[in-house]
C-alpha positions in Angstrom: -24.1 24.1 -7.1 -23.5 20.6 -5.9 -22.0 18.0 -8.2 -22.2 14.3 -7.4 -19.6 12.0 -9.1 -19.1 8.3 -8.5 -15.7 6.9 -9.5 -13.3 4.1 -9.0 -10.5 6.2 -10.7 -7.5 6.9 -8.4 -6.6 9.8 -10.7 -9.9 11.6 -10.0 -9.8 10.9 -6.3 -6.3 12.3 -6.1 -7.6 15.6 -7.5 -10.1 16.0 -4.6 -9.7 17.2 -1.1 -10.6 14.7 1.7 -13.5 16.9 2.9 -15.1 16.5 -0.5 -15.0 12.7 -0.4 -18.0 10.8 0.8 -18.4 7.0 1.0 -21.9 5.6 0.4 -22.4 2.2 2.0 -25.6 0.1 1.8 -24.7 -2.9 4.0 -26.3 -3.5 6.4 -28.1 -0.1 6.0 -27.6 2.8 3.8 -25.3 5.5 5.2 -23.1 8.3 4.0 -19.7 8.4 5.6 -17.2 11.3 5.5 -13.8 10.0 4.4 -11.2 11.1 7.0 -7.7 11.9 6.2 -5.7 8.7 6.3 -2.1 8.1 6.5 -1.1 9.4 3.1 -0.8 13.2 2.4 -3.2 13.0 -0.5 -6.5 11.3 -1.1 -6.0 7.8 -2.5 -8.6 5.5 -3.7 -6.5 2.6 -2.3 -6.5 4.3 1.1 -10.2 4.9 0.9 -10.9 1.3 0.0 -8.7 0.1 2.8 -10.3 2.4 5.4 -13.9 1.6 4.2 -13.7 -2.0 3.3 -10.4 -3.4 4.6 -9.5 -4.0 0.9 -5.9 -4.0 -0.1 -3.9 -5.0 -3.1 -0.5 -4.9 -4.8 -1.1 -1.3 -5.9 -1.8 -0.1 -2.3 1.3 -2.0 -1.1 3.4 -0.1 -3.7 1.8 3.2 -2.7 2.7 2.8 1.0 6.2 1.5 0.2 6.7 4.4 -2.2 5.5 6.9 0.4 8.0 5.6 3.0 10.8 5.8 0.4 9.8 9.4 -0.6 9.9 10.5 3.0 13.4 9.0 3.2 12.3 6.7 6.1 13.1 3.3 4.5 16.3 2.7 6.6 14.3 3.3 9.8 11.4 1.2 8.6 13.7 -1.7 7.8 15.3 -1.8 11.2 14.6 -5.0 13.2 12.0 -6.4 10.8 11.6 -10.1 9.8 13.5 -11.0 6.6 13.1 -13.6 3.8 15.8 -14.8 1.4 15.3 -13.3 -2.0 17.2 -14.1 -5.2 17.6 -11.1 -7.6 18.2 -11.5 -11.3 20.5 -9.1 -13.1 21.3 -9.3 -16.8 19.6 -12.7 -16.9 21.8 -14.1 -14.1 20.6 -15.1 -10.7 22.5 -13.5 -7.9 23.3 -15.1 -4.5 20.3 -15.0 -2.1 20.1 -11.9 0.0 17.8 -11.1 3.0 15.0 -8.7 2.4 12.3 -7.5 4.8 8.9 -8.8 3.9 7.7 -5.5 2.4 10.8 -5.3 0.2 10.4 -8.9 -0.8 6.8 -8.2 -1.9 7.8 -5.0 -3.7 10.5 -6.8 -5.7 8.0 -9.5 -6.7 5.4 -7.0 -7.8 8.0 -5.1 -9.9 9.7 -8.2 -11.3 7.1 -10.9 -12.0 9.5 -12.4 -14.6 11.8 -13.4 -11.7 10.7 -17.0 -10.9 13.5 -17.8 -8.5 11.4 -16.9 -5.4 8.2 -18.2 -3.9 5.3 -15.9 -4.5 4.2 -14.0 -1.4 1.0 -15.0 0.3 -2.1 -12.9 0.8 -1.4 -13.0 4.5 2.1 -11.6 4.0 0.7 -8.9 1.8 -1.9 -7.9 4.4 0.7 -8.0 7.2 3.1 -5.9 5.2 0.4 -3.3 4.5 -0.6 -3.2 8.1 3.0 -2.8 9.2 3.6 0.1 6.8 0.4 1.8 7.8 1.4 1.5 11.5 4.9 2.8 10.8 3.5 5.8 8.9 1.0 6.6 11.7 3.8 6.4 14.3 5.9 8.9 12.3 3.0 11.4 12.3 2.3 11.0 16.0 
């Protein structure tokens, strides 16, 4: 028996194996593409969307950042990366500005939208951070 299911649900995608995922594209022509294992150890709708369409978002950034953290590679990832000044707020009080790598700056802004002491990251910074994290993860697996 073969079952076809279409979804945009990350929860469902995570339950499947990569060899069971197919991407159906219709531009410029119809084609069915096998989804290859990406950089993450489990199927991820965010990863599939990035690989298929170059689409990325805050959720995908968090996913990559969280993966690097879970693998205990954050110190290595942070080494020699560009930094930006970031003002944290604790107990309603702004702290002195500290330098954060761009990925960490973005992560803090995503998780603390109530903190208005910092300039919002740009789409270009988000794209660059995602690309940097993907490259780093790929290099770790090589």
